[in-house]
C-alpha positions as CSV (number, residue, x, y, z in Angstrom):
1,M,-13.5,17.2,-20.0
2,P,-10.0,17.0,-21.6
3,L,-9.0,13.5,-22.7
4,N,-5.8,12.3,-24.2
5,V,-6.4,9.9,-27.2
6,V,-3.5,8.0,-28.7
7,K,-3.9,5.8,-31.7
8,G,-1.7,2.8,-32.2
9,R,-1.4,-0.2,-34.5
10,A,-1.2,-3.0,-31.9
11,P,-4.4,-4.9,-30.9
12,I,-4.3,-3.2,-27.5
13,V,-6.3,-0.3,-26.0
14,L,-5.1,1.2,-22.7
15,V,-7.5,3.1,-20.5
16,A,-6.5,5.3,-17.5
17,P,-9.8,6.6,-16.1
18,H,-8.5,8.0,-12.8
19,G,-5.3,9.8,-13.8
20,G,-6.6,13.2,-12.6
21,R,-5.7,15.1,-9.5
22,R,-8.0,16.2,-6.6
23,D,-7.9,19.9,-5.6
24,S,-6.8,19.5,-2.0
25,E,-7.6,23.1,-1.1
26,R,-11.2,22.7,-2.4
27,R,-11.7,19.3,-0.9
28,P,-9.8,18.9,2.4
29,W,-8.9,15.3,3.2
30,G,-10.8,13.7,6.0
31,G,-13.7,16.2,5.8
32,A,-15.7,14.0,3.4
33,A,-15.8,10.5,2.0
34,L,-13.6,11.2,-1.0
35,K,-12.2,8.8,-3.6
36,M,-8.5,9.1,-4.4
37,N,-7.3,9.7,-7.9
38,D,-4.8,7.2,-9.2
39,L,-1.5,9.2,-9.2
40,H,0.9,8.5,-12.1
41,T,-1.4,6.2,-14.0
42,A,-1.8,8.8,-16.8
43,A,1.9,9.0,-17.5
44,L,2.3,5.2,-17.1
45,A,-0.5,4.6,-19.7
46,H,1.3,6.9,-22.2
47,D,4.6,5.0,-21.5
48,L,2.9,1.7,-22.1
49,A,1.2,2.9,-25.3
50,A,4.6,4.0,-26.7
51,R,6.3,0.7,-25.7
52,L,3.5,-1.6,-27.0
53,G,2.4,0.4,-30.0
54,A,-1.0,0.5,-28.4
55,S,-3.9,2.9,-28.5
56,A,-4.8,4.8,-25.3
57,L,-7.5,6.8,-23.7
58,V,-6.3,8.8,-20.8
59,N,-7.9,11.1,-18.3
60,P,-5.0,13.5,-17.4
61,S,-6.6,15.9,-15.0
62,A,-10.3,15.4,-14.2
63,D,-11.1,14.7,-10.6
64,R,-12.6,11.3,-9.9
65,N,-14.9,12.9,-7.3
66,D,-16.6,14.9,-10.0
67,V,-17.0,12.1,-12.5
68,D,-15.8,8.6,-11.9
69,L,-14.9,7.3,-15.3
70,N,-14.6,3.8,-14.1
71,R,-18.3,3.6,-13.4
72,V,-20.6,2.9,-16.4
73,T,-23.5,5.1,-15.4
74,A,-21.3,8.0,-14.1
75,A,-19.3,8.1,-17.3
76,H,-22.5,7.8,-19.5
77,D,-24.3,10.6,-17.7
78,G,-21.4,12.9,-16.7
79,A,-18.8,12.4,-19.5
80,P,-20.4,10.9,-22.6
81,A,-17.4,11.8,-24.7
82,F,-15.3,9.3,-22.7
83,L,-17.5,6.3,-23.7
84,D,-17.7,7.6,-27.3
85,A,-13.9,7.9,-27.5
86,L,-13.5,4.4,-26.0
87,G,-16.0,3.0,-28.5
88,D,-14.2,4.6,-31.4
89,L,-10.8,3.2,-30.3
90,V,-12.2,-0.3,-29.8
91,A,-14.0,-0.2,-33.2
92,E,-10.9,0.9,-35.0
93,G,-8.8,-1.8,-33.3
94,L,-11.3,-4.5,-34.3
95,A,-11.4,-3.2,-37.8
96,A,-7.7,-4.1,-38.1
97,H,-7.5,-7.2,-35.8
98,P,-9.6,-10.2,-35.1
99,R,-9.4,-9.7,-31.3
100,L,-8.4,-6.8,-29.0
101,S,-7.1,-6.5,-25.5
102,V,-8.4,-3.6,-23.3
103,L,-6.3,-2.9,-20.3
104,T,-7.6,-0.5,-17.7
105,V,-4.8,1.0,-15.5
106,H,-5.5,1.8,-11.9
107,G,-3.6,2.5,-8.6
108,W,-3.4,0.3,-5.5
109,N,-1.8,2.3,-2.7
110,V,0.5,-0.4,-1.3
111,V,4.2,-0.4,-1.6
112,Q,4.9,-4.1,-2.2
113,P,5.7,-4.6,-5.9
114,A,2.4,-6.1,-6.9
115,V,-0.4,-6.2,-9.5
116,D,-3.9,-7.4,-8.8
117,I,-5.4,-8.4,-12.2
118,G,-9.2,-8.3,-12.3
119,F,-11.1,-9.9,-15.2
120,G,-14.7,-9.2,-14.2
121,A,-15.5,-12.2,-12.0
122,H,-14.7,-13.5,-8.6
123,P,-11.5,-15.6,-9.0
124,D,-11.7,-19.3,-8.6
125,P,-10.4,-22.3,-10.5
126,H,-13.4,-22.2,-12.9
127,T,-13.4,-18.5,-13.7
128,L,-9.6,-18.6,-14.2
129,G,-10.4,-20.6,-17.3
130,G,-12.2,-17.6,-18.9
131,G,-15.6,-17.3,-20.6
132,G,-19.0,-17.2,-18.8
133,P,-19.2,-14.0,-16.7
134,C,-15.6,-13.1,-17.3
135,A,-14.3,-10.3,-19.5
136,I,-11.7,-12.7,-21.0
137,A,-12.1,-15.6,-23.4
138,P,-10.8,-19.1,-22.5
139,D,-7.9,-18.9,-25.0
140,F,-6.7,-15.6,-23.4
141,A,-7.2,-17.0,-19.9
142,T,-5.0,-20.0,-20.5
143,T,-2.3,-18.4,-22.5
144,T,-1.8,-14.6,-22.3
145,L,-3.1,-14.1,-18.8
146,P,-0.8,-16.7,-17.0
147,R,2.1,-15.7,-19.3
148,F,1.6,-12.1,-18.0
149,A,1.6,-13.3,-14.4
150,A,4.8,-15.3,-15.1
151,A,6.5,-12.3,-16.7
152,L,5.7,-10.2,-13.7
153,A,6.9,-12.9,-11.2
154,A,10.2,-13.2,-13.1
155,R,10.8,-9.5,-12.3
156,G,10.0,-9.8,-8.6
157,I,6.4,-8.5,-9.0
158,V,3.6,-10.5,-7.4
159,A,0.5,-11.0,-9.6
160,T,-2.8,-12.0,-8.1
161,P,-6.0,-12.8,-10.1
162,G,-8.4,-10.1,-8.8
163,L,-8.2,-11.2,-5.1
164,R,-8.4,-7.5,-4.0
165,Y,-10.0,-5.8,-7.0
166,P,-11.9,-8.4,-9.3
167,A,-13.8,-5.7,-11.3
168,R,-17.0,-7.7,-10.9
169,A,-19.3,-4.9,-9.7
170,R,-22.1,-4.1,-12.1
171,E,-21.0,-0.5,-12.7
172,N,-17.3,-1.3,-13.2
173,L,-16.1,-0.3,-16.6
174,L,-14.8,-3.8,-17.3
175,Q,-18.3,-5.1,-17.2
176,L,-18.9,-3.5,-20.6
177,F,-16.9,-6.4,-22.0
178,T,-19.0,-9.1,-20.4
179,R,-22.5,-10.2,-21.5
180,R,-24.1,-7.9,-18.9
181,Y,-24.9,-4.8,-21.0
182,C,-25.6,-6.4,-24.4
183,A,-29.3,-5.3,-24.3
184,D,-28.8,-2.0,-22.5
185,E,-31.0,0.9,-23.6
186,R,-28.2,3.4,-23.7
187,A,-26.7,3.5,-27.2
188,A,-23.1,4.2,-26.1
189,V,-23.2,1.4,-23.6
190,R,-24.8,-1.0,-25.9
191,R,-22.3,-0.2,-28.6
192,L,-19.3,-1.1,-26.4
193,A,-21.1,-4.2,-25.1
194,G,-21.5,-5.3,-28.7
195,F,-17.8,-5.7,-29.0
196,A,-17.5,-8.0,-26.0
197,E,-17.2,-11.3,-27.9
198,R,-14.0,-10.0,-29.5
199,V,-12.4,-8.2,-26.6
200,D,-10.3,-9.5,-23.7
201,A,-10.4,-6.9,-20.9
202,L,-8.3,-6.7,-17.7
203,Q,-8.2,-4.3,-14.8
204,L,-4.7,-3.7,-13.6
205,E,-4.4,-2.5,-10.0
206,L,-0.8,-1.4,-9.7
207,S,1.1,-0.7,-6.5
208,L,2.9,2.5,-6.0
209,P,6.5,1.5,-7.1
210,L,5.1,0.2,-10.4
211,R,3.5,3.6,-11.1
212,L,6.3,6.0,-9.9
213,P,9.2,6.6,-12.2
214,G,12.0,4.2,-11.5
215,P,13.3,0.7,-12.0
216,W,10.1,-1.0,-10.7
217,R,8.0,0.8,-13.2
218,D,10.4,-0.1,-16.0
219,A,10.2,-3.7,-14.9
220,F,6.4,-3.6,-15.1
221,V,6.5,-2.1,-18.6
222,D,9.0,-4.8,-19.7
223,A,6.7,-7.5,-18.4
224,C,3.8,-6.1,-20.4
225,A,5.9,-5.9,-23.5
226,E,6.9,-9.6,-23.0
227,A,3.4,-10.9,-22.4
228,F,1.5,-8.8,-25.0
229,A,4.0,-8.9,-27.8
230,S,2.6,-10.0,-31.1
231,D,5.1,-12.8,-31.4
232,A,4.6,-14.1,-27.9
233,T,4.0,-17.8,-27.5
234,A,0.3,-18.9,-27.4
235,D,1.0,-22.2,-25.7
236,P,-1.4,-23.0,-22.8
237,C,0.0,-22.7,-19.3
238,A,-1.3,-22.4,-15.7
239,W,-1.5,-19.4,-13.4
240,P,1.1,-19.7,-10.7
241,A,-0.2,-20.8,-7.2
242,W,-2.2,-17.9,-5.8
243,L,-4.1,-19.1,-2.7
244,D,-2.3,-18.8,0.6
245,D,-2.4,-22.0,2.6
246,A,-0.3,-20.8,5.5
247,A,-1.8,-19.8,8.9
248,P,-1.7,-16.1,9.5
249,P,0.6,-14.8,12.2
250,E,-0.1,-13.2,15.5
251,P,0.3,-9.4,15.4
252,I,3.9,-8.4,16.3
253,A,5.8,-5.1,16.0
254,L,9.1,-3.5,16.8
255,E,9.5,0.1,17.8
256,F,13.1,1.3,17.9
257,V,15.2,4.4,18.3
258,A,18.9,5.0,17.7
259,P,21.1,7.9,16.9
260,G,20.4,8.9,13.3
261,L,17.5,6.6,12.7
262,A,14.2,5.6,14.3
263,G,11.6,3.2,13.0
264,L,8.6,0.9,13.4
265,A,8.0,-2.5,11.8
266,A,4.7,-4.4,12.1
267,I,3.2,-7.5,10.7
268,D,-0.2,-9.1,11.3
269,P,-2.9,-11.3,9.6
270,H,-3.9,-8.3,7.3
271,G,-0.5,-7.0,6.2
272,G,2.7,-5.3,7.2
273,R,4.2,-1.8,7.7
274,L,7.7,-0.4,8.0
275,L,8.5,3.2,8.7
276,L,11.9,4.8,9.0
277,F,12.7,8.2,10.3
278,P,16.1,9.5,9.4
279,D,17.3,12.5,11.5
280,D,17.2,14.7,8.3
281,G,13.4,15.0,8.7
282,R,12.3,12.6,5.9
283,L,10.0,9.7,6.2
284,V,10.6,6.4,4.4
285,H,7.6,4.2,4.3
286,F,6.4,0.7,3.3
287,T,2.9,-0.8,3.6
288,G,1.7,-4.1,2.2
289,E,-1.4,-6.2,2.2
290,R,-1.6,-10.0,2.8
291,V,-3.1,-10.7,-0.6
292,G,-2.1,-13.9,-2.4
293,R,0.6,-16.2,-1.1
294,H,2.8,-15.1,1.8
295,A,4.8,-17.0,4.4
296,P,3.3,-16.4,7.9
297,D,6.3,-14.1,8.9
298,R,6.4,-12.2,5.6
299,V,4.4,-9.6,3.6
300,G,6.1,-8.9,0.3
301,P,9.7,-7.8,1.0
302,L,9.1,-7.4,4.8
303,R,9.9,-10.2,7.2
304,V,9.5,-10.2,11.0
305,T,10.6,-13.2,13.0
306,T,10.7,-14.0,16.7
307,D,11.9,-16.9,18.9
308,D,11.0,-18.3,22.3
309,A,13.7,-16.4,24.1
310,G,12.1,-13.1,23.1
311,A,14.6,-12.1,20.4
312,M,13.2,-10.5,17.2
313,T,14.5,-9.9,13.7
314,V,13.3,-7.4,11.1
315,E,14.4,-7.9,7.5
316,F,13.5,-5.9,4.4
317,D,14.8,-5.9,0.9
318,G,12.8,-4.0,-1.7
319,P,11.2,-0.6,-2.6
320,M,9.9,1.9,-0.1
321,L,8.5,5.4,-0.6
322,A,10.7,8.4,0.5
323,F,8.9,11.6,1.5
324,P,10.6,15.0,2.0
325,D,8.8,15.4,5.4
326,T,6.6,13.5,7.8
327,M,3.3,15.1,6.7
328,P,2.1,12.9,3.8
329,F,-0.8,11.3,5.7
330,V,-2.5,14.5,6.5
331,D,-3.7,14.6,2.9
332,L,-2.8,11.3,1.4
333,E,-3.3,12.1,-2.3
334,R,-1.2,15.3,-2.0
335,G,1.4,13.5,0.1
336,L,1.8,10.6,-2.3
337,A,2.5,13.2,-5.1
338,T,5.7,14.1,-3.3
339,A,7.0,10.5,-3.0
340,T,9.9,8.9,-4.8
341,A,10.6,5.1,-4.8
342,V,13.9,4.1,-3.2
343,A,15.6,0.8,-2.7
344,V,16.0,-0.1,0.9
345,H,17.7,-3.0,2.7
346,V,17.2,-3.5,6.5
347,R,18.4,-6.1,8.9
348,L,17.8,-5.4,12.6
349,A,17.8,-7.7,15.7
350,L,16.2,-7.0,19.1
351,S,17.8,-8.8,22.1
352,P,15.7,-8.6,25.3
353,S,17.4,-6.9,28.2
354,H,16.4,-9.7,30.6
355,V,14.3,-12.7,31.1
356,G,12.1,-13.0,34.1
357,G,9.3,-15.4,35.0
358,D,7.8,-17.0,32.0
359,D,8.4,-14.2,29.5
360,A,11.3,-12.1,28.2
361,C,11.2,-8.4,28.8
362,P,9.7,-6.7,25.7
363,F,12.4,-4.0,25.9
364,G,15.9,-4.7,24.6
365,T,18.9,-3.5,22.5
366,V,18.5,-3.2,18.8
367,R,21.5,-3.7,16.5
368,G,21.9,-3.9,12.8
369,R,22.1,-1.9,9.6
370,A,19.7,0.0,7.3
371,R,20.6,1.2,3.8
372,V,18.2,3.7,2.3
373,G,19.2,4.5,-1.3
374,D,22.9,5.4,-1.1
375,V,22.9,6.1,2.7
376,T,23.8,3.5,5.2
377,Y,22.8,3.7,8.9
378,D,24.6,1.5,11.5
379,V,21.9,1.1,14.1
380,A,22.9,0.8,17.8
381,G,19.9,1.7,19.9
382,H,17.0,0.2,21.8
383,G,13.5,-0.9,21.1
384,I,10.3,-2.5,22.3
385,R,8.5,-5.6,21.1
386,T,4.7,-5.0,21.0
387,R,1.5,-6.6,19.7
388,R,0.4,-4.0,17.2
389,E,-2.2,-4.3,14.5
390,V,-1.3,-2.8,11.2
391,A,-4.6,-0.8,11.4
392,L,-4.2,2.5,13.1
393,A,-4.3,2.2,16.9
394,P,-7.2,4.1,18.5
395,R,-5.6,4.1,22.0
396,R,-2.6,6.1,23.1
397,R,0.6,4.1,23.5
398,A,4.0,4.8,25.0
399,G,7.2,2.7,24.7
400,V,10.2,4.7,26.0
401,R,13.4,4.3,27.9
402,L,14.3,7.2,30.1
403,A,17.8,8.6,30.6
404,D,18.0,6.9,34.0
405,G,17.3,3.5,32.5
406,T,13.6,3.2,33.4
407,V,11.4,1.7,30.7
408,L,7.7,2.6,30.4
409,I,5.5,0.5,28.2
410,V,1.9,1.7,28.3
411,R,-1.3,1.2,26.3
412,G,-4.2,3.4,27.5
413,D,-3.9,3.1,31.3
414,D,-2.4,-0.4,31.3
415,G,1.3,-1.4,31.0
416,I,4.5,-2.0,32.9
417,V,7.4,-0.1,34.4
418,C,10.7,-1.9,34.1
419,R,13.5,-0.8,36.5
420,A,16.6,-2.8,37.1
421,G,14.9,-6.0,35.7
422,V,11.9,-5.6,38.0
423,H,8.4,-5.1,36.4
424,R,5.7,-3.1,38.1
425,T,2.1,-2.8,36.8
426,V,0.9,0.6,35.6
427,R,-2.2,1.8,37.3
428,R,-2.6,5.2,35.6
429,C,-1.0,7.1,32.8
430,A,-1.6,10.8,31.8
431,L,0.1,12.9,29.2
432,R,0.2,16.5,28.2
433,L,1.7,17.6,24.9
434,D,2.3,20.6,22.7
435,E,4.0,20.9,19.3
436,R,7.5,20.4,20.8
437,A,7.2,18.3,24.0
438,V,5.3,15.7,26.0
439,R,4.9,15.3,29.7
440,L,4.3,11.7,30.6
441,E,3.0,10.9,34.1
442,V,2.8,7.3,35.2
443,E,1.7,5.7,38.5
444,A,2.5,2.1,39.3
445,D,0.3,-0.2,41.5
446,D,2.9,0.0,44.3
447,G,2.6,3.8,44.4
448,L,5.8,4.5,42.3
449,R,5.3,7.8,40.4
450,I,7.3,8.8,37.4
451,T,7.2,12.0,35.5
452,A,9.1,12.4,32.2
453,D,9.5,15.5,30.1
454,L,10.3,14.3,26.6
455,R,11.2,16.4,23.5
456,I,9.5,15.5,20.2
457,L,12.0,14.7,17.5
458,H,9.7,13.4,14.8
459,R,5.9,13.8,14.5
460,L,3.9,11.7,12.0
461,P,0.3,12.9,12.0
462,V,-2.3,10.7,10.3
463,V,-5.8,11.8,9.3
464,P,-7.8,8.7,8.4
465,G,-9.8,9.0,5.2
466,V,-13.1,8.2,7.0
467,P,-15.4,11.1,7.9
468,G,-15.4,11.6,11.7
469,A,-12.4,9.5,12.4
470,E,-10.2,10.9,15.1
471,P,-6.7,12.0,13.9
472,I,-3.7,10.4,15.6
473,A,0.0,11.1,15.6
474,F,3.1,8.9,16.0
475,L,5.8,10.6,17.9
476,V,9.5,9.8,18.2
477,C,10.8,11.4,21.5
478,M,14.1,12.2,23.2
479,D,14.9,12.3,26.9
480,G,17.5,15.0,27.1
481,D,20.0,14.2,24.4
482,R,19.2,10.5,24.2
483,P,16.6,8.8,21.9
484,A,13.8,7.6,24.2
485,G,11.2,5.9,22.1
486,W,7.7,6.1,20.6
487,L,4.4,7.5,21.6
488,T,1.0,7.2,19.8
489,V,-1.4,10.0,20.7
490,R,-4.9,10.9,19.7
491,A,-6.0,14.4,18.7
492,G,-7.7,15.0,22.1
493,D,-4.9,13.7,24.3
494,G,-3.4,16.1,26.9
495,R,-6.1,18.7,26.4
C-alpha cells in the first residue's frame, strides 16, 4: 500500500487515512453497502503539514473498502505498514517535544462550513474537560481545543465537539491514544498506546467547502495555524455554547421555477437543503445537518421563514457546490469529485396567489434574486409551498402550474387542483414518463379530469447509498414554452 510520509519539526502529526478513491467501475454505487473515501483530505493534509511545519501520514490512493485505515484491527491486519509508520512519526515527535498533537483528517459530506471535532468520548460538560476516557489531556482541553473552536468561529466555520462523529467506537484509530489499548497483545497497537499519556489526539470531520480548494479551505488552514502555532496563548478558556436549546421547526419547503433558474429549498428538524438548476444544465447544491446550535428557521447559511398569511422567504449566503451536470448523485463519490465550491447569495419570496377559508393557497408568485458566483439571476416565476422532509421522499409528488393557469399539487394519489381560486380534492393521479416527457393524469373528486403533457427540462436522479433502496428522480418540467414546476418520481413510476 503506497503511503505518503512527511517529516516536520512541529509537535504535530497529521493523519489522512481515507484519502483514497473508490473504483466506481469495479464497485457500482448502490449495489453494495460501500463506505465513501474522503475526497480531498490527502491534499488538505499536505497543505496543513506545509503550513504548520508538521509531520504527516497520508493515504493518497488506497480504497477504504479494501482496508479501512481508521479502524485499528483492519489497519493492523490489512496494512501493518500504516501503524508502523504512524508509530515511527509519533516516536520521533516525542523524542523532540514533551507532548504531541495527532490530528486525523476526515470528510463530512455536508456543505455548511463546519468541523465536528471528536476527541474519543461522548461530548458532555465533564468530558470537555479532558482526561479520563478522552484522547486529550485537561490542559489541552481547556486551552488549545476551545482556542481552535474560537479561531474557526471567527472565520465563519461552526465547530462542534464530536456531536456527529465523537471517535469513541472501540475500533476508531483515535482510541489508540486513550487508555483502551495499553495492554493489547498486538505489538504495533501496544506501541502506539504506550504514547497516549503524551499525545493529544483529535478527529477532524471537515465539511466539503473546507476540503475543496478555495477560500473556505484557506480559512480552515488559517484557523489551524492560529490555534496550533507554537507561540499561541495557553490561557484557559471555555468552548463556545454548543447545545441547541431552540425547538426544531416543522418541515417546510419551497419548489419554484422561473425563466433561467429553478430551485428547491427545504428545512426540517434534521437539516436543510437548497438546490438550484440554471438553464445551462448545471446543478448548484447545498445540504446541511442540524448539528450544534441553530435558530429554528436556519441551518448554517440557509434560512427559511413563513408567516401566518402564507408568505415564505428563502435566504442563503454562503458556499454551495457547483456540478457540471445533474448526475452527481447516481454515484456520489464520483460526483463529488467533479464539484467546485462557489459563493452563493439568494433571497426569494413566495406570495400566495389567494387566501381561501382558513389557509392560504400553497401556490403563488416567487420574486427575488440569486447570485451564483459571478452570475446573477433575477427570479420572476412561481412556486409551491410544501411540507417536505429533507430525507428523500419515497412517494411521487407533483407541484405544477399548467399553461392555462391550473395548479396541480399531488402527493401519491392525494392533493388539490386549484383553478380560479377554487380548490378541488384529487381522487386519483397517474403518470407516464420517458427520458424527455411526462404525461400527468389527474382526476378530482367532482369528476374533473386533467391531462397534461410536460417536457422535462432538468432531471436529477438519486440512487440512495443503501442496498435495495429504490432510485428516485427530481424533475423540473415545462408546459409548452413556460416553466411548469417540479415532479418527484420513483424508478417504477409510469411503467
